[in-house]
All heavy atoms as TSV, in Angstrom:
chain	resi	resn	atom	element	x	y	z
A	1	MET	N	N	88.699	151.925	131.028
A	1	MET	CA	C	88.182	152.456	129.789
A	1	MET	C	C	88.014	151.350	128.762
A	1	MET	O	O	87.024	151.314	128.046
A	1	MET	CB	C	89.119	153.543	129.266
A	1	MET	CG	C	88.563	154.218	128.054
A	1	MET	SD	S	89.369	155.776	127.725
A	1	MET	CE	C	90.366	155.322	126.354
A	2	PHE	N	N	88.932	150.441	128.687
A	2	PHE	CA	C	88.845	149.356	127.719
A	2	PHE	C	C	87.683	148.418	128.056
A	2	PHE	O	O	86.999	147.925	127.169
A	2	PHE	CB	C	90.166	148.590	127.687
A	2	PHE	CG	C	90.210	147.509	126.658
A	2	PHE	CD1	C	90.215	147.821	125.311
A	2	PHE	CD2	C	90.236	146.176	127.027
A	2	PHE	CE1	C	90.261	146.831	124.345
A	2	PHE	CE2	C	90.278	145.179	126.081
A	2	PHE	CZ	C	90.292	145.507	124.734
A	3	ILE	N	N	87.423	148.226	129.332
A	3	ILE	CA	C	86.325	147.358	129.768
A	3	ILE	C	C	84.984	147.983	129.415
A	3	ILE	O	O	84.042	147.285	129.046
A	3	ILE	CB	C	86.444	147.063	131.275
A	3	ILE	CG1	C	87.698	146.231	131.526
A	3	ILE	CG2	C	85.212	146.339	131.792
A	3	ILE	CD1	C	88.010	145.999	132.987
A	4	GLU	N	N	84.860	149.292	129.503
A	4	GLU	CA	C	83.620	149.975	129.153
A	4	GLU	C	C	83.296	149.808	127.668
A	4	GLU	O	O	82.132	149.733	127.299
A	4	GLU	CB	C	83.711	151.447	129.503
A	4	GLU	CG	C	83.740	151.719	130.989
A	4	GLU	CD	C	83.927	153.189	131.292
A	4	GLU	OE1	O	83.918	154.006	130.344
A	4	GLU	OE2	O	84.089	153.527	132.469
A	5	GLU	N	N	84.308	149.754	126.829
A	5	GLU	CA	C	84.078	149.582	125.400
A	5	GLU	C	C	83.631	148.168	125.069
A	5	GLU	O	O	82.911	147.945	124.103
A	5	GLU	CB	C	85.351	149.921	124.629
A	5	GLU	CG	C	85.721	151.384	124.716
A	5	GLU	CD	C	87.048	151.690	124.059
A	5	GLU	OE1	O	87.724	150.749	123.619
A	5	GLU	OE2	O	87.417	152.866	124.002
A	6	LEU	N	N	84.059	147.191	125.853
A	6	LEU	CA	C	83.694	145.798	125.610
A	6	LEU	C	C	82.429	145.369	126.347
A	6	LEU	O	O	81.943	144.262	126.127
A	6	LEU	CB	C	84.847	144.880	126.014
A	6	LEU	CG	C	86.117	144.988	125.179
A	6	LEU	CD1	C	87.176	144.051	125.716
A	6	LEU	CD2	C	85.833	144.668	123.727
A	7	SER	N	N	81.879	146.198	127.190
A	7	SER	CA	C	80.699	145.813	127.968
A	7	SER	C	C	79.478	145.477	127.107
A	7	SER	O	O	78.751	144.548	127.446
A	7	SER	CB	C	80.369	146.876	129.004
A	7	SER	OG	O	79.989	148.068	128.399
A	8	PRO	N	N	79.198	146.175	125.978
A	8	PRO	CA	C	78.057	145.756	125.148
A	8	PRO	C	C	78.233	144.343	124.578
A	8	PRO	O	O	77.258	143.606	124.451
A	8	PRO	CB	C	78.018	146.789	124.018
A	8	PRO	CG	C	78.741	147.962	124.537
A	8	PRO	CD	C	79.762	147.435	125.489
A	9	ILE	N	N	79.457	143.969	124.288
A	9	ILE	CA	C	79.710	142.624	123.768
A	9	ILE	C	C	79.396	141.587	124.837
A	9	ILE	O	O	78.751	140.566	124.568
A	9	ILE	CB	C	81.161	142.503	123.274
A	9	ILE	CG1	C	81.377	143.417	122.074
A	9	ILE	CG2	C	81.501	141.060	122.922
A	9	ILE	CD1	C	82.813	143.521	121.626
A	10	PHE	N	N	79.826	141.844	126.053
A	10	PHE	CA	C	79.563	140.906	127.141
A	10	PHE	C	C	78.076	140.830	127.478
A	10	PHE	O	O	77.567	139.774	127.817
A	10	PHE	CB	C	80.374	141.283	128.375
A	10	PHE	CG	C	81.851	141.093	128.197
A	10	PHE	CD1	C	82.721	142.143	128.408
A	10	PHE	CD2	C	82.373	139.870	127.792
A	10	PHE	CE1	C	84.085	141.975	128.243
A	10	PHE	CE2	C	83.736	139.697	127.616
A	10	PHE	CZ	C	84.595	140.745	127.844
A	11	LYS	N	N	77.372	141.965	127.380
A	11	LYS	CA	C	75.928	141.956	127.637
A	11	LYS	C	C	75.203	141.094	126.611
A	11	LYS	O	O	74.301	140.333	126.953
A	11	LYS	CB	C	75.381	143.381	127.607
A	11	LYS	CG	C	75.752	144.195	128.817
A	11	LYS	CD	C	75.185	145.591	128.734
A	11	LYS	CE	C	75.643	146.428	129.909
A	11	LYS	NZ	N	75.149	147.813	129.812
A	12	GLU	N	N	75.572	141.214	125.340
A	12	GLU	CA	C	74.948	140.386	124.306
A	12	GLU	C	C	75.271	138.912	124.516
A	12	GLU	O	O	74.434	138.051	124.307
A	12	GLU	CB	C	75.398	140.829	122.909
A	12	GLU	CG	C	74.797	142.137	122.474
A	12	GLU	CD	C	73.299	142.064	122.294
A	12	GLU	OE1	O	72.787	141.034	121.808
A	12	GLU	OE2	O	72.629	143.046	122.648
A	13	LEU	N	N	76.486	138.624	124.933
A	13	LEU	CA	C	76.891	137.246	125.192
A	13	LEU	C	C	76.082	136.649	126.327
A	13	LEU	O	O	75.648	135.505	126.259
A	13	LEU	CB	C	78.388	137.175	125.509
A	13	LEU	CG	C	78.953	135.797	125.859
A	13	LEU	CD1	C	78.773	134.841	124.690
A	13	LEU	CD2	C	80.418	135.912	126.211
A	14	VAL	N	N	75.808	137.428	127.352
A	14	VAL	CA	C	75.053	136.930	128.499
A	14	VAL	C	C	73.569	136.769	128.156
A	14	VAL	O	O	72.950	135.780	128.528
A	14	VAL	CB	C	75.238	137.874	129.710
A	14	VAL	CG1	C	74.293	137.530	130.835
A	14	VAL	CG2	C	76.676	137.835	130.182
A	15	HIS	N	N	72.998	137.726	127.420
A	15	HIS	CA	C	71.569	137.683	127.117
A	15	HIS	C	C	71.220	136.670	126.030
A	15	HIS	O	O	70.178	136.024	126.100
A	15	HIS	CB	C	71.052	139.064	126.707
A	15	HIS	CG	C	71.019	140.031	127.833
A	15	HIS	ND1	N	70.162	139.904	128.895
A	15	HIS	CD2	C	71.759	141.137	128.082
A	15	HIS	CE1	C	70.359	140.896	129.742
A	15	HIS	NE2	N	71.333	141.668	129.277
A	16	HIS	N	N	72.044	136.546	125.002
A	16	HIS	CA	C	71.774	135.655	123.876
A	16	HIS	C	C	73.030	134.857	123.539
A	16	HIS	O	O	73.670	135.099	122.511
A	16	HIS	CB	C	71.347	136.452	122.645
A	16	HIS	CG	C	70.212	137.387	122.899
A	16	HIS	ND1	N	68.922	136.961	123.044
A	16	HIS	CD2	C	70.183	138.739	123.056
A	16	HIS	CE1	C	68.140	138.000	123.266
A	16	HIS	NE2	N	68.883	139.096	123.278
A	17	PRO	N	N	73.405	133.876	124.348
A	17	PRO	CA	C	74.681	133.187	124.124
A	17	PRO	C	C	74.718	132.370	122.835
A	17	PRO	O	O	75.732	132.364	122.145
A	17	PRO	CB	C	74.839	132.294	125.356
A	17	PRO	CG	C	73.480	132.136	125.903
A	17	PRO	CD	C	72.736	133.380	125.545
A	18	VAL	N	N	73.619	131.718	122.479
A	18	VAL	CA	C	73.617	130.886	121.272
A	18	VAL	C	C	73.724	131.757	120.026
A	18	VAL	O	O	74.505	131.460	119.116
A	18	VAL	CB	C	72.356	130.005	121.237
A	18	VAL	CG1	C	72.268	129.225	119.942
A	18	VAL	CG2	C	72.333	129.065	122.428
A	19	SER	N	N	72.955	132.820	119.970
A	19	SER	CA	C	73.003	133.713	118.813
A	19	SER	C	C	74.361	134.385	118.693
A	19	SER	O	O	74.910	134.512	117.594
A	19	SER	CB	C	71.924	134.785	118.924
A	19	SER	OG	O	70.660	134.207	119.005
A	20	PHE	N	N	74.901	134.814	119.821
A	20	PHE	CA	C	76.194	135.481	119.806
A	20	PHE	C	C	77.287	134.541	119.322
A	20	PHE	O	O	78.078	134.893	118.446
A	20	PHE	CB	C	76.537	136.003	121.206
A	20	PHE	CG	C	77.843	136.738	121.266
A	20	PHE	CD1	C	77.908	138.066	120.913
A	20	PHE	CD2	C	79.007	136.100	121.660
A	20	PHE	CE1	C	79.100	138.753	120.960
A	20	PHE	CE2	C	80.208	136.777	121.717
A	20	PHE	CZ	C	80.251	138.109	121.363
A	21	LEU	N	N	77.327	133.343	119.879
A	21	LEU	CA	C	78.366	132.398	119.480
A	21	LEU	C	C	78.163	131.926	118.033
A	21	LEU	O	O	79.127	131.689	117.318
A	21	LEU	CB	C	78.402	131.214	120.443
A	21	LEU	CG	C	78.855	131.568	121.861
A	21	LEU	CD1	C	78.755	130.366	122.771
A	21	LEU	CD2	C	80.268	132.122	121.856
A	22	GLY	N	N	76.905	131.796	117.608
A	22	GLY	CA	C	76.636	131.443	116.216
A	22	GLY	C	C	77.139	132.507	115.258
A	22	GLY	O	O	77.719	132.211	114.217
A	23	GLY	N	N	76.919	133.767	115.601
A	23	GLY	CA	C	77.429	134.856	114.780
A	23	GLY	C	C	78.938	134.916	114.783
A	23	GLY	O	O	79.573	135.199	113.760
A	24	LEU	N	N	79.521	134.630	115.930
A	24	LEU	CA	C	80.977	134.628	116.042
A	24	LEU	C	C	81.590	133.514	115.185
A	24	LEU	O	O	82.555	133.738	114.448
A	24	LEU	CB	C	81.384	134.467	117.507
A	24	LEU	CG	C	82.846	134.665	117.842
A	24	LEU	CD1	C	83.240	136.114	117.600
A	24	LEU	CD2	C	83.107	134.281	119.282
A	25	VAL	N	N	81.005	132.333	115.242
A	25	VAL	CA	C	81.506	131.201	114.449
A	25	VAL	C	C	81.291	131.442	112.964
A	25	VAL	O	O	82.177	131.175	112.148
A	25	VAL	CB	C	80.832	129.889	114.902
A	25	VAL	CG1	C	81.122	128.753	113.942
A	25	VAL	CG2	C	81.292	129.524	116.298
A	26	SER	N	N	80.111	131.959	112.583
A	26	SER	CA	C	79.862	132.211	111.160
A	26	SER	C	C	80.793	133.289	110.619
A	26	SER	O	O	81.213	133.228	109.470
A	26	SER	CB	C	78.401	132.596	110.926
A	26	SER	OG	O	78.116	133.838	111.510
A	27	GLY	N	N	81.128	134.263	111.440
A	27	GLY	CA	C	82.086	135.283	111.013
A	27	GLY	C	C	83.490	134.731	110.898
A	27	GLY	O	O	84.241	135.068	109.987
A	28	ALA	N	N	83.865	133.857	111.835
A	28	ALA	CA	C	85.210	133.271	111.795
A	28	ALA	C	C	85.367	132.330	110.609
A	28	ALA	O	O	86.425	132.273	109.982
A	28	ALA	CB	C	85.489	132.529	113.098
A	29	LEU	N	N	84.296	131.607	110.274
A	29	LEU	CA	C	84.350	130.678	109.137
A	29	LEU	C	C	83.988	131.352	107.821
A	29	LEU	O	O	83.996	130.710	106.776
A	29	LEU	CB	C	83.409	129.496	109.381
A	29	LEU	CG	C	83.767	128.605	110.565
A	29	LEU	CD1	C	82.705	127.528	110.741
A	29	LEU	CD2	C	85.136	127.978	110.387
A	30	ARG	N	N	83.652	132.634	107.896
A	30	ARG	CA	C	83.265	133.428	106.719
A	30	ARG	C	C	82.107	132.788	105.957
A	30	ARG	O	O	82.135	132.668	104.727
A	30	ARG	CB	C	84.446	133.662	105.803
A	30	ARG	CG	C	85.537	134.472	106.452
A	30	ARG	CD	C	86.682	134.707	105.500
A	30	ARG	NE	N	87.767	135.372	106.182
A	30	ARG	CZ	C	88.131	136.617	105.903
A	30	ARG	NH1	N	87.520	137.289	104.972
A	30	ARG	NH2	N	89.116	137.163	106.570
A	31	LEU	N	N	81.083	132.375	106.704
A	31	LEU	CA	C	79.893	131.800	106.092
A	31	LEU	C	C	79.018	132.919	105.559
A	31	LEU	O	O	78.824	133.940	106.211
A	31	LEU	CB	C	79.108	130.979	107.121
A	31	LEU	CG	C	79.803	129.758	107.682
A	31	LEU	CD1	C	78.935	129.126	108.759
A	31	LEU	CD2	C	80.091	128.755	106.586
A	32	ASN	N	N	78.474	132.706	104.392
A	32	ASN	CA	C	77.569	133.672	103.789
A	32	ASN	C	C	76.160	133.334	104.243
A	32	ASN	O	O	75.697	132.208	104.059
A	32	ASN	CB	C	77.678	133.623	102.268
A	32	ASN	CG	C	76.889	134.733	101.603
A	32	ASN	OD1	O	76.251	135.541	102.264
A	32	ASN	ND2	N	76.936	134.763	100.289
A	33	LEU	N	N	75.456	134.281	104.831
A	33	LEU	CA	C	74.122	134.022	105.349
A	33	LEU	C	C	73.095	133.831	104.245
A	33	LEU	O	O	71.987	133.382	104.501
A	33	LEU	CB	C	73.686	135.157	106.274
A	33	LEU	CG	C	74.545	135.356	107.517
A	33	LEU	CD1	C	74.020	136.527	108.320
A	33	LEU	CD2	C	74.597	134.106	108.344
A	34	ALA	N	N	73.440	134.150	103.000
A	34	ALA	CA	C	72.525	133.962	101.890
A	34	ALA	C	C	72.688	132.593	101.240
A	34	ALA	O	O	71.889	132.224	100.376
A	34	ALA	CB	C	72.734	135.050	100.843
A	35	ASP	N	N	73.699	131.824	101.639
A	35	ASP	CA	C	73.878	130.477	101.096
A	35	ASP	C	C	72.782	129.565	101.616
A	35	ASP	O	O	72.193	129.786	102.667
A	35	ASP	CB	C	75.247	129.910	101.462
A	35	ASP	CG	C	76.368	130.562	100.685
A	35	ASP	OD1	O	76.070	131.251	99.687
A	35	ASP	OD2	O	77.526	130.395	101.085
A	36	ASP	N	N	72.530	128.479	100.867
A	36	ASP	CA	C	71.376	127.641	101.143
A	36	ASP	C	C	71.360	126.987	102.518
A	36	ASP	O	O	70.370	127.115	103.216
A	36	ASP	CB	C	71.225	126.585	100.046
A	36	ASP	CG	C	69.910	125.846	100.162
A	36	ASP	OD1	O	68.912	126.486	100.556
A	36	ASP	OD2	O	69.889	124.642	99.890
A	37	PRO	N	N	72.364	126.276	102.979
A	37	PRO	CA	C	72.202	125.623	104.287
A	37	PRO	C	C	71.996	126.614	105.429
A	37	PRO	O	O	71.170	126.401	106.301
A	37	PRO	CB	C	73.499	124.851	104.493
A	37	PRO	CG	C	74.126	124.756	103.166
A	37	PRO	CD	C	73.640	125.920	102.377
A	38	VAL	N	N	72.702	127.707	105.389
A	38	VAL	CA	C	72.581	128.694	106.455
A	38	VAL	C	C	71.252	129.428	106.344
A	38	VAL	O	O	70.563	129.658	107.339
A	38	VAL	CB	C	73.758	129.688	106.421
A	38	VAL	CG1	C	73.634	130.725	107.507
A	38	VAL	CG2	C	75.069	128.952	106.528
A	39	LYS	N	N	70.845	129.766	105.125
A	39	LYS	CA	C	69.605	130.508	104.914
A	39	LYS	C	C	68.393	129.696	105.352
A	39	LYS	O	O	67.506	130.217	106.021
A	39	LYS	CB	C	69.472	130.900	103.447
A	39	LYS	CG	C	68.246	131.729	103.163
A	39	LYS	CD	C	68.157	132.095	101.712
A	39	LYS	CE	C	66.906	132.889	101.454
A	39	LYS	NZ	N	66.692	133.121	100.045
A	40	THR	N	N	68.347	128.416	105.008
A	40	THR	CA	C	67.199	127.601	105.402
A	40	THR	C	C	67.147	127.424	106.912
A	40	THR	O	O	66.072	127.446	107.508
A	40	THR	CB	C	67.229	126.226	104.714
A	40	THR	OG1	O	68.473	125.588	104.994
A	40	THR	CG2	C	67.035	126.356	103.217
A	41	TRP	N	N	68.311	127.273	107.548
A	41	TRP	CA	C	68.318	127.146	109.001
A	41	TRP	C	C	67.836	128.431	109.653
A	41	TRP	O	O	67.056	128.403	110.609
A	41	TRP	CB	C	69.717	126.798	109.502
A	41	TRP	CG	C	69.751	126.614	110.984
A	41	TRP	CD1	C	69.438	125.493	111.675
A	41	TRP	CD2	C	70.081	127.620	111.954
A	41	TRP	NE1	N	69.560	125.722	113.019
A	41	TRP	CE2	C	69.957	127.015	113.225
A	41	TRP	CE3	C	70.478	128.931	111.883
A	41	TRP	CZ2	C	70.211	127.715	114.398
A	41	TRP	CZ3	C	70.727	129.621	113.056
A	41	TRP	CH2	C	70.597	129.010	114.290
A	42	LEU	N	N	68.284	129.579	109.128
A	42	LEU	CA	C	67.850	130.863	109.677
A	42	LEU	C	C	66.350	131.061	109.491
A	42	LEU	O	O	65.664	131.544	110.388
A	42	LEU	CB	C	68.612	132.015	109.029
A	42	LEU	CG	C	70.031	132.243	109.516
A	42	LEU	CD1	C	70.709	133.311	108.668
A	42	LEU	CD2	C	70.045	132.626	110.969
A	43	ASP	N	N	65.828	130.693	108.314
A	43	ASP	CA	C	64.393	130.836	108.068
A	43	ASP	C	C	63.584	129.979	109.032
A	43	ASP	O	O	62.570	130.413	109.570
A	43	ASP	CB	C	64.053	130.467	106.629
A	43	ASP	CG	C	64.569	131.490	105.637
A	43	ASP	OD1	O	64.855	132.639	106.042
A	43	ASP	OD2	O	64.699	131.132	104.444
A	44	GLN	N	N	64.025	128.748	109.263
A	44	GLN	CA	C	63.321	127.865	110.189
A	44	GLN	C	C	63.412	128.400	111.616
A	44	GLN	O	O	62.438	128.381	112.362
A	44	GLN	CB	C	63.903	126.454	110.136
A	44	GLN	CG	C	63.618	125.738	108.848
A	44	GLN	CD	C	64.369	124.418	108.764
A	44	GLN	OE1	O	65.184	124.109	109.608
A	44	GLN	NE2	N	64.093	123.655	107.721
A	45	HIS	N	N	64.585	128.879	111.987
A	45	HIS	CA	C	64.777	129.373	113.350
A	45	HIS	C	C	63.973	130.648	113.586
A	45	HIS	O	O	63.360	130.810	114.637
A	45	HIS	CB	C	66.261	129.625	113.615
A	45	HIS	CG	C	66.558	130.058	115.005
A	45	HIS	ND1	N	66.401	129.234	116.072
A	45	HIS	CD2	C	66.974	131.250	115.495
A	45	HIS	CE1	C	66.720	129.889	117.177
A	45	HIS	NE2	N	67.074	131.121	116.848
A	46	LEU	N	N	63.954	131.539	112.622
A	46	LEU	CA	C	63.227	132.786	112.784
A	46	LEU	C	C	61.727	132.568	112.772
A	46	LEU	O	O	60.990	133.263	113.455
A	46	LEU	CB	C	63.634	133.787	111.710
A	46	LEU	CG	C	65.059	134.331	111.832
A	46	LEU	CD1	C	65.374	135.248	110.653
A	46	LEU	CD2	C	65.249	135.061	113.135
A	47	SER	N	N	61.247	131.597	111.984
A	47	SER	CA	C	59.809	131.339	111.961
A	47	SER	C	C	59.345	130.712	113.269
A	47	SER	O	O	58.231	130.959	113.715
A	47	SER	CB	C	59.437	130.448	110.785
A	47	SER	OG	O	59.993	129.160	110.952
A	48	SER	N	N	60.192	129.916	113.914
A	48	SER	CA	C	59.807	129.326	115.190
A	48	SER	C	C	59.900	130.333	116.322
A	48	SER	O	O	59.213	130.197	117.329
A	48	SER	CB	C	60.684	128.111	115.505
A	48	SER	OG	O	62.011	128.503	115.730
A	49	CYS	N	N	60.717	131.359	116.172
A	49	CYS	CA	C	60.884	132.382	117.218
A	49	CYS	C	C	60.031	133.611	116.979
A	49	CYS	O	O	60.108	134.562	117.748
A	49	CYS	CB	C	62.348	132.809	117.304
A	49	CYS	SG	S	63.421	131.510	117.879
A	50	SER	N	N	59.233	133.627	115.932
A	50	SER	CA	C	58.459	134.819	115.617
A	50	SER	C	C	57.356	135.023	116.644
A	50	SER	O	O	56.867	134.096	117.274
A	50	SER	CB	C	57.852	134.722	114.214
A	50	SER	OG	O	56.903	133.677	114.182
A	51	THR	N	N	56.952	136.274	116.786
A	51	THR	CA	C	55.897	136.600	117.729
A	51	THR	C	C	54.544	136.384	117.084
A	51	THR	O	O	54.428	136.213	115.871
A	51	THR	CB	C	56.029	138.061	118.198
A	51	THR	OG1	O	55.912	138.908	117.051
A	51	THR	CG2	C	57.350	138.294	118.898
A	52	THR	N	N	53.502	136.428	117.878
A	52	THR	CA	C	52.169	136.186	117.357
A	52	THR	C	C	51.569	137.409	116.701
A	52	THR	O	O	50.605	137.303	115.964
A	52	THR	CB	C	51.238	135.717	118.487
A	52	THR	OG1	O	51.223	136.717	119.495
A	52	THR	CG2	C	51.703	134.398	119.059
A	53	SER	N	N	52.108	138.590	116.948
A	53	SER	CA	C	51.558	139.798	116.348
A	53	SER	C	C	52.000	139.915	114.901
A	53	SER	O	O	53.069	139.480	114.515
A	53	SER	CB	C	52.003	141.042	117.120
A	53	SER	OG	O	53.389	141.198	117.015
A	54	THR	N	N	51.143	140.515	114.108
A	54	THR	CA	C	51.434	140.706	112.695
A	54	THR	C	C	52.240	141.983	112.529
A	54	THR	O	O	51.803	143.046	112.985
A	54	THR	CB	C	50.133	140.820	111.881
A	54	THR	OG1	O	49.327	139.683	112.169
A	54	THR	CG2	C	50.423	140.905	110.393
A	55	PRO	N	N	53.424	141.919	111.900
A	55	PRO	CA	C	54.203	143.139	111.736
A	55	PRO	C	C	53.528	144.107	110.781
A	55	PRO	O	O	52.914	143.708	109.800
A	55	PRO	CB	C	55.535	142.641	111.164
A	55	PRO	CG	C	55.238	141.315	110.571
A	55	PRO	CD	C	54.077	140.756	111.338
A	56	GLY	N	N	53.626	145.374	111.068
A	56	GLY	CA	C	53.080	146.394	110.195
A	56	GLY	C	C	51.636	146.739	110.486
A	56	GLY	O	O	51.080	147.625	109.872
A	57	VAL	N	N	50.981	146.029	111.405
A	57	VAL	CA	C	49.594	146.329	111.726
A	57	VAL	C	C	49.536	146.801	113.171
A	57	VAL	O	O	49.924	146.088	114.079
A	57	VAL	CB	C	48.697	145.089	111.528
A	57	VAL	CG1	C	47.283	145.395	111.949
A	57	VAL	CG2	C	48.746	144.612	110.102
A	58	GLN	N	N	49.064	148.010	113.350
A	58	GLN	CA	C	48.939	148.567	114.695
A	58	GLN	C	C	47.558	149.180	114.830
A	58	GLN	O	O	47.121	149.943	113.975
A	58	GLN	CB	C	50.010	149.619	114.949
A	58	GLN	CG	C	51.407	149.055	114.901
A	58	GLN	CD	C	52.457	150.155	115.016
A	58	GLN	OE1	O	52.138	151.323	115.015
A	58	GLN	NE2	N	53.705	149.763	115.106
A	59	ASN	N	N	46.867	148.840	115.893
A	59	ASN	CA	C	45.534	149.363	116.173
A	59	ASN	C	C	44.562	149.086	115.031
A	59	ASN	O	O	43.689	149.884	114.725
A	59	ASN	CB	C	45.571	150.865	116.457
A	59	ASN	CG	C	46.370	151.181	117.687
A	59	ASN	OD1	O	46.451	150.357	118.591
A	59	ASN	ND2	N	46.966	152.359	117.732
A	60	GLY	N	N	44.719	147.969	114.353
A	60	GLY	CA	C	43.819	147.595	113.286
A	60	GLY	C	C	44.070	148.310	111.974
A	60	GLY	O	O	43.312	148.168	111.027
A	61	LYS	N	N	45.094	149.117	111.880
A	61	LYS	CA	C	45.392	149.853	110.652
A	61	LYS	C	C	46.745	149.426	110.107
A	61	LYS	O	O	47.699	149.258	110.849
A	61	LYS	CB	C	45.405	151.356	110.919
A	61	LYS	CG	C	44.069	151.888	111.380
A	61	LYS	CD	C	44.131	153.383	111.601
A	61	LYS	CE	C	42.783	153.907	112.048
A	61	LYS	NZ	N	42.816	155.340	112.299
A	62	ALA	N	N	46.833	149.251	108.812
A	62	ALA	CA	C	48.098	148.897	108.175
A	62	ALA	C	C	48.998	150.116	108.111
A	62	ALA	O	O	48.525	151.248	107.992
A	62	ALA	CB	C	47.851	148.352	106.778
A	63	SER	N	N	50.290	149.892	108.191
A	63	SER	CA	C	51.213	151.017	108.181
A	63	SER	C	C	51.650	151.398	106.765
A	63	SER	O	O	52.362	152.358	106.583
A	63	SER	CB	C	52.447	150.695	109.019
A	63	SER	OG	O	53.122	149.587	108.456
A	64	GLY	N	N	51.233	150.647	105.766
A	64	GLY	CA	C	51.630	150.918	104.397
A	64	GLY	C	C	50.785	152.009	103.764
A	64	GLY	O	O	49.931	152.627	104.400
A	65	PRO	N	N	51.017	152.269	102.487
A	65	PRO	CA	C	50.245	153.305	101.798
A	65	PRO	C	C	48.757	152.933	101.698
A	65	PRO	O	O	48.422	151.763	101.547
A	65	PRO	CB	C	50.871	153.390	100.412
A	65	PRO	CG	C	51.874	152.316	100.333
A	65	PRO	CD	C	52.012	151.667	101.642
A	66	GLN	N	N	47.922	153.920	101.789
A	66	GLN	CA	C	46.487	153.699	101.702
A	66	GLN	C	C	45.922	154.558	100.599
A	66	GLN	O	O	46.427	155.630	100.304
A	66	GLN	CB	C	45.811	154.050	103.030
A	66	GLN	CG	C	46.294	153.189	104.162
A	66	GLN	CD	C	45.721	153.632	105.499
A	66	GLN	OE1	O	44.972	154.608	105.573
A	66	GLN	NE2	N	46.060	152.911	106.542
A	67	GLN	N	N	44.835	154.072	99.994
A	67	GLN	CA	C	44.218	154.792	98.892
A	67	GLN	C	C	43.094	155.661	99.439
A	67	GLN	O	O	42.297	155.236	100.256
A	67	GLN	CB	C	43.637	153.809	97.879
A	67	GLN	CG	C	43.007	154.462	96.692
A	67	GLN	CD	C	42.474	153.455	95.703
A	67	GLN	OE1	O	42.538	152.267	95.950
A	67	GLN	NE2	N	41.956	153.929	94.606
A	68	ILE	N	N	43.057	156.911	98.993
A	68	ILE	CA	C	41.976	157.822	99.380
A	68	ILE	C	C	41.376	158.403	98.118
A	68	ILE	O	O	42.001	158.463	97.056
A	68	ILE	CB	C	42.485	158.950	100.297
A	68	ILE	CG1	C	43.561	159.779	99.587
A	68	ILE	CG2	C	43.013	158.396	101.600
A	68	ILE	CD1	C	43.947	161.044	100.337
A	69	SER	N	N	40.116	158.849	98.243
A	69	SER	CA	C	39.478	159.497	97.085
A	69	SER	C	C	39.076	160.916	97.502
A	69	SER	O	O	38.567	161.129	98.593
A	69	SER	CB	C	38.248	158.720	96.634
A	69	SER	OG	O	37.314	158.652	97.681
A	70	ILE	N	N	39.352	161.849	96.628
A	70	ILE	CA	C	39.030	163.257	96.891
A	70	ILE	C	C	37.913	163.676	95.955
A	70	ILE	O	O	38.020	163.525	94.748
A	70	ILE	CB	C	40.288	164.136	96.680
A	70	ILE	CG1	C	41.389	163.688	97.631
A	70	ILE	CG2	C	39.927	165.608	96.906
A	70	ILE	CD1	C	42.699	164.409	97.411
A	71	ASP	N	N	36.821	164.205	96.522
A	71	ASP	CA	C	35.672	164.634	95.712
A	71	ASP	C	C	35.811	166.051	95.251
A	71	ASP	O	O	36.336	166.898	95.843
A	71	ASP	CB	C	34.365	164.478	96.500
A	71	ASP	CG	C	34.073	163.005	96.741
A	71	ASP	OD1	O	34.500	162.181	95.923
A	71	ASP	OD2	O	33.419	162.720	97.769
């Protein structure tokens, strides 16, 4: 039973070891992710790992509010 509760942790460790260990170290050192050195590194890392698709646009239509006119 105890192993079943820890299995999601082990799955994340196996699939994303660098991210998992980075989160573990930042939590142990109580680093604030909004502080400048950590924030700039995260921004650079996330921009290099981003996908080519534009978020919020599906099938050529934006997912945000749209303006309509009623006659």
